N, C-alpha and C positions, 0 to 999 in steps of 0.2 A: 512526513513519514518518519518514524523513529529509525535510528541507525541500529546496527548490530550491537547488542549489549555485551556479548561475550564471544570469545573464540575458544573452542574446546577441542582437544584431540579426540579422535574416535574411540580410543581406549577408555577415556574417562566417560564419554557418552554411554558406552556399553555398560559400564559399571553403575552409572547414576541415571539411567534413562527415565525411570518413573519420576524421580525428583525434578529432572530437567523439564519434562513435559508439564508437570504441575506448575512449575515456575513460569514457563512460557505462557501457559493458559492464564494464570493468575495476574501476571504483570504485563501481558501482551508484549513479550520480548521476542527478539529474533536472535538466534544463536548460529554462528558459523561453526562447522565441523571440519577439522583438518585431519589429513592422513599424511604422515611424514612431514608435517609442518606446512602442507599446502592445502588451502581451502578447497573442499570437494563437495560440500553440501550446506544447506541452510535449513534450520528448523524454525517454524513460526506457527502461531495459532491459525486455525482454519479460517477465521473471519478475516485476518490480514491477507491470507493467501487469496481468498475470494475477491477481496478489494483490489488486490494487485491485478488479478486476471480481468476484472471488470475495467480497470483503468487501461490496461493494454488494449482491450477490445475497443474502448472509446477512442483512444489515441490512434488506433489502426483504421478507423472509419473516416475516409476523406470527407464525406458529407457532414458528419458530426463536427469534425475539426473546423470545417469551413464555417458552419453555423456559430461555433464558439468564438472563432476569430472575429466574425461580424458582430457578435454581441459585445465583445471587448471594445471593438472600434466604436460602436454606437454609444457605449457607456463613456468612453474617453471623450467623445464629441458631444456629450451631454444630450444625446437623443434617448431620453428615458421618460417613463411615466411613473406616477405615484402608485402605491399599492391600491388605493381607492380607484384610480382611473383604470387600472388593469382589470379590476373585477366588476366594473360597472356593466350593466346589461345594455 
């Protein structure tokens, strides 16, 4: 995941909101917004936000995490099959 590209004071964000939104969308940036020098918010494109929410949902599901850990263990112990074997009838 990309890090924050910029940290901007809220006063600047208010003045340049449309341009900041265009840049975030075009370059898939994430921008931290500060008030009195303290980070209070983050702006990011909606696709990135959806991806983060989906990742949180996956990481919060114990059954999914258990299956992922088992998959990693199987791979590390070379318990794998080829693409052809996986799709054979």
